[in-house]
C-alpha positions in Angstrom: 24.4 -20.7 -23.8 23.4 -20.7 -20.1 21.2 -23.6 -18.9 17.5 -23.0 -18.7 16.9 -22.0 -15.0 13.2 -23.0 -14.9 10.5 -23.9 -17.5 9.8 -20.6 -19.1 6.0 -20.9 -19.3 5.8 -21.8 -15.6 8.0 -18.8 -14.7 5.7 -16.5 -16.7 2.5 -18.1 -15.3 3.9 -17.9 -11.7 4.8 -14.2 -12.1 1.4 -13.4 -13.6 -0.5 -15.1 -10.9 1.7 -13.5 -8.2 0.6 -10.1 -9.4 -3.0 -11.2 -9.7 -2.9 -12.4 -6.1 -1.2 -9.2 -5.0 -4.0 -7.1 -6.6 -6.7 -9.1 -4.6 -4.7 -8.5 -1.4 -4.2 -4.8 -2.0 -7.9 -4.4 -2.8 -8.6 -5.1 0.9 -6.7 -2.1 2.0 -8.8 1.0 3.0 -9.3 3.6 0.3 -8.9 7.4 0.6 -12.2 9.1 1.0 -11.9 10.9 -2.4 -11.1 7.7 -4.2 -13.8 5.4 -2.9 -16.6 7.7 -4.1 -15.7 7.0 -7.8 -15.6 3.6 -9.4 -13.1 4.6 -12.0 -10.7 6.2 -9.4 -11.1 3.1 -7.2 -10.1 0.8 -10.1 -7.2 3.1 -11.0 -6.0 3.3 -7.4 -5.8 -0.5 -7.1 -4.1 -0.7 -10.5 -1.5 1.8 -9.4 -0.9 0.1 -6.1 0.2 -3.0 -8.0 2.2 -0.9 -10.4 3.9 0.8 -7.5 4.9 -2.5 -5.9 6.2 -3.7 -9.3 8.2 -0.5 -9.7 9.9 -0.8 -6.3 10.8 -4.4 -6.7 11.9 -4.2 -10.3 13.7 -0.9 -10.0 15.8 -2.0 -7.1 16.3 -5.5 -8.7 17.5 -3.9 -12.0 20.1 -1.8 -10.1 21.3 -4.9 -8.3 21.6 -6.8 -11.5 23.8 -4.1 -13.1 25.9 -3.9 -9.9 26.4 -7.7 -9.9 26.9 -8.0 -13.7 28.3 -4.6 -14.9 29.0 -6.0 -18.4 25.3 -5.6 -19.1 26.1 -2.0 -19.6 28.2 -2.7 -22.7 27.5 -6.3 -23.7 23.8 -5.6 -24.2 23.1 -8.6 -26.5 25.2 -11.3 -24.9 25.5 -10.4 -21.2 23.5 -12.8 -19.1 22.8 -13.6 -15.4 20.2 -15.7 -13.7 19.0 -12.7 -11.7 18.6 -10.6 -14.8 16.8 -13.4 -16.6 14.4 -13.9 -13.7 13.8 -10.1 -13.5 12.8 -10.0 -17.1 10.4 -12.9 -16.6 9.0 -11.2 -13.4 8.3 -8.0 -15.2 6.8 -9.7 -18.2 4.4 -11.4 -15.8 3.4 -7.9 -14.5 2.8 -6.7 -18.0 0.6 -9.7 -18.8 -1.3 -9.2 -15.5 -1.8 -5.5 -16.1 -3.0 -6.1 -19.7 -5.6 -8.6 -18.5 -6.6 -6.3 -15.6 -7.2 -3.4 -18.1 -9.2 -5.6 -20.5 -11.4 -7.4 -17.9 -12.1 -4.1 -16.1 -13.3 -2.6 -19.4 -10.7 0.2 -19.3 -9.1 -0.6 -22.7 -10.4 2.6 -24.3 -9.3 4.9 -21.4 -5.9 3.1 -21.0 -5.1 2.2 -24.6 -1.7 3.8 -24.4 -0.8 1.4 -21.6 -1.9 -1.5 -23.7 0.3 -0.4 -26.6 3.2 0.0 -24.3 2.7 -3.4 -22.7 2.5 -5.2 -26.0 5.7 -3.6 -27.2 7.4 -4.4 -23.9 6.4 -8.0 -23.9 7.5 -8.3 -27.5 10.9 -7.0 -26.6 11.3 -9.1 -23.4 10.4 -12.3 -25.2 13.7 -12.1 -27.0 15.5 -12.4 -23.7 13.1 -15.0 -22.3 12.9 -17.4 -25.2 16.2 -16.8 -27.1 18.3 -15.6 -24.1 19.6 -12.7 -26.1 19.5 -9.0 -25.0 18.8 -9.9 -21.4 21.2 -7.0 -20.6 19.0 -4.7 -22.7 15.9 -5.9 -20.8 17.6 -5.1 -17.5 18.7 -1.7 -18.6 15.1 -1.0 -19.9 13.8 -1.8 -16.4 15.8 0.9 -14.8 12.8 3.0 -15.8 11.0 1.4 -12.9 13.1 3.6 -10.5 11.6 6.6 -12.2 8.1 5.0 -12.1 8.2 4.8 -8.3 8.0 8.6 -8.1 5.7 8.9 -11.2 3.2 6.5 -9.6 3.3 8.5 -6.3 2.5 11.6 -8.4 -0.4 9.9 -10.1 -1.9 8.5 -6.9 -1.8 11.9 -5.3 -3.5 13.4 -8.3 -6.2 10.8 -8.2 -6.7 11.7 -4.5 -6.7 15.4 -5.3 -3.7 16.0 -3.1 -1.8 18.3 -5.5 -1.7 21.0 -2.8 0.3 19.0 -0.4 4.0 19.7 0.2 4.8 16.1 -0.7 3.4 16.5 -4.1 5.4 19.7 -4.7 8.6 18.0 -3.6 7.9 14.8 -5.5 7.3 16.6 -8.8 10.9 17.9 -8.7 12.3 14.5 -7.6 10.2 12.9 -10.3 11.7 15.2 -12.9 15.2 14.3 -12.0 14.5 10.6 -11.9 12.8 10.9 -15.3 16.0 12.2 -16.7 18.3 9.7 -15.0 16.3 6.5 -15.2 14.0 7.0 -18.2 15.4 9.4 -20.8 19.1 8.6 -20.3 18.8 4.8 -20.5 16.4 5.1 -23.4 18.8 7.4 -25.3 21.7 5.0 -24.5 19.8 1.9 -25.7 18.5 3.7 -28.8 22.1 4.7 -29.7 23.2 1.1 -29.2 20.5 -0.5 -31.3 20.9 2.0 -34.2 23.9 -0.2 -35.0 21.4 -2.9 -36.1 19.7 -0.5 -38.6 19.4 -2.0 -42.0 20.0 -5.6 -40.8 17.5 -8.4 -40.8 18.1 -9.4 -37.2 16.4 -9.5 -33.9 18.3 -6.3 -33.0 16.5 -4.6 -35.9 13.1 -5.7 -34.5 14.1 -4.4 -31.1 15.2 -1.1 -32.6 11.8 -0.6 -34.1 10.2 -1.1 -30.7 12.7 1.3 -29.1 11.9 4.0 -31.6 8.2 3.7 -31.0 8.8 3.9 -27.2 11.0 7.0 -27.8 8.0 8.7 -29.3 5.8 7.7 -26.5 8.3 8.7 -23.8 8.7 12.2 -25.3 5.0 12.6 -25.5 4.6 11.6 -21.8 7.5 14.0 -20.9 5.8 16.9 -22.6 2.5 16.1 -20.8 4.4 15.9 -17.5 6.0 19.3 -18.0 2.8 20.9 -19.0 0.8 19.4 -16.2 3.3 20.1 -13.3 5.2 23.1 -14.5 3.0 24.9 -17.0 -0.6 24.1 -15.8 -2.1 27.2 -17.4 -1.2 25.8 -20.8 -3.1 22.5 -20.3 -6.5 22.6 -22.0 -9.4 22.7 -19.5 -11.0 19.6 -21.0 -8.0 17.5 -20.2 -8.3 18.0 -16.4 -11.2 15.6 -16.0 -9.6 12.2 -16.9 -6.0 12.9 -17.8 -4.9 11.4 -14.5 -5.2 8.2 -16.3 -2.3 9.0 -18.6 -0.4 12.0 -17.1 
């Protein structure tokens, strides 16, 4: 077993506080005119700025981890690297921060889907952090952050009512490609791998149950994305008001 790089709790606390400090810093940036007139949009804008930063850092970091330790692609349970371990701790700190941010901002009801996702993600990542198993799986899961870069750009433009810009129209196609490459494909690969643990009483079985739940959520999000960006006439009118929170 590789040596413990740093005390785990200090790593998680440090990552969480880093994102908290980042949020306070980003809140000082000027807001788009359409955003600052609405308190909900203002909170969501700041929340997405932090998410955007996390996606850029974690997405690039995950790609570097796989480039440096390619055995993570096949030895999902046992492959380990210090960089991959720190990445999983870093992203867990983000999920802790975002969960706290949603709760203390009284947005739990509007953002309950994010809370469910974060709880499942943290439950899965803890296996890599505390037992040092499936770190490779955690890194592969974080490839989704490459897709999230373009998804977050899309959401921020929707909040700012910028859907008519050329950038939005270009990004929606790039976002669709990235969704396939870095969200659907890794998720399908990991699900296929973890199906080998079906019927066992192991940590892998627990992670399989989380993956299957995430599969359902991802497919729901994908259907929303397609309806919203490519079949807007099929989106019920009552969804247009606040669905920028989840679509």
